[in-house]
C-alpha positions in Angstrom: 0.0 0.0 0.0 1.2 3.5 -0.8 -0.5 5.6 1.9 0.9 9.0 2.8 3.1 9.4 -0.3 1.9 12.9 -1.1 5.1 14.7 0.0 7.5 15.2 -2.9 11.0 14.7 -1.7 12.9 15.7 -4.9 15.7 13.2 -3.9 17.0 15.7 -1.3 17.4 15.7 2.5 14.9 17.7 4.5 17.0 20.8 4.9 17.9 21.0 1.2 14.3 20.5 0.2 13.2 23.2 2.6 15.9 25.6 1.2 14.8 24.8 -2.4 11.2 25.6 -1.7 12.2 28.7 0.2 14.3 30.0 -2.7 11.5 29.2 -5.1 9.0 31.1 -2.9 11.3 34.1 -2.7 11.8 34.2 -6.5 8.0 33.8 -7.0 7.2 36.6 -4.6 9.7 39.0 -6.1 8.9 38.3 -9.8 5.2 37.3 -9.6 5.7 34.2 -11.8 8.3 31.6 -12.3 9.0 28.7 -14.6 10.0 25.5 -12.9 9.3 21.8 -13.1 5.7 20.7 -12.6 6.4 18.8 -9.4 8.2 21.8 -7.8 5.3 24.1 -8.9 2.8 21.8 -7.3 4.8 21.7 -4.1 5.3 25.4 -4.0 1.6 26.3 -4.5 0.2 25.4 -1.0 3.2 27.1 0.6 2.5 30.4 -1.3 -1.2 30.2 -0.8 -0.8 29.9 3.0 1.6 32.8 3.0 -0.8 35.1 1.1 -3.6 34.1 3.4 -1.4 35.0 6.4 -0.3 38.3 4.8 -4.0 39.3 4.5 -4.2 39.3 8.3 -1.3 41.7 8.3 -0.7 41.9 12.1 2.7 41.7 13.8 2.5 38.0 14.5 1.7 37.3 10.8 4.6 39.6 9.7 7.0 37.8 11.9 5.9 34.4 10.7 6.4 35.6 7.0 9.8 37.1 7.8 10.9 33.7 9.3 9.8 31.9 6.1 11.0 34.3 3.3 12.8 37.3 4.9 12.0 41.0 5.4 11.9 42.1 1.7 9.5 39.4 0.6 7.3 39.8 3.7 6.9 43.5 2.9 6.0 42.7 -0.7 3.4 40.1 0.5 1.8 42.4 3.0 2.0 45.7 1.0 1.4 44.7 -2.6 0.1 41.1 -3.0 -2.3 40.8 0.0 -4.4 43.9 -0.9 -5.0 42.5 -4.4 -6.6 39.4 -2.9 -8.5 41.0 0.0 -11.9 39.9 -1.4 -10.7 36.5 -2.6 -11.0 33.4 -0.5 -8.1 31.2 -1.7 -7.0 30.2 -5.2 -4.4 32.9 -5.5 -2.1 31.0 -7.9 -2.4 29.3 -11.2 -0.2 26.5 -12.6 0.1 26.4 -16.4 1.8 23.4 -18.0 4.5 24.2 -20.6 6.4 22.1 -23.1 8.9 19.5 -21.8 12.5 20.6 -21.2 14.7 19.4 -24.0 17.7 18.4 -21.9 16.0 15.8 -19.7 12.4 15.8 -20.8 11.2 17.1 -17.5 7.6 18.4 -17.6 7.7 22.1 -17.0 5.1 24.5 -15.6 4.7 28.2 -14.9 3.2 29.3 -11.7 1.8 32.8 -11.4 -0.6 34.9 -9.5 -4.3 35.1 -10.5 -5.3 38.7 -11.3 
């Protein structure tokens, strides 16, 4: 039986996997959209959605939590720019669009961006 297999490990130890997702999140917040593999985009989505929901609260505790996850600069972007755009929206802040496979290793690629 293959129960509880939903966590993608990307062939990395926990600390490296956490660092990978954190760097993807920082790039996504700064640029608004990124192109990555489909599996990484699917793993990044819940993390980003939770951060945007927390940024909508906007109090000191929420800011500190965001700073611990993505740093000062990205926390400011989340609270000041991204959260007000989604003030009336209850979830579903990101969109994953499938792209052509990568030529070098035939990895399925995807673009993750914010829904406007």
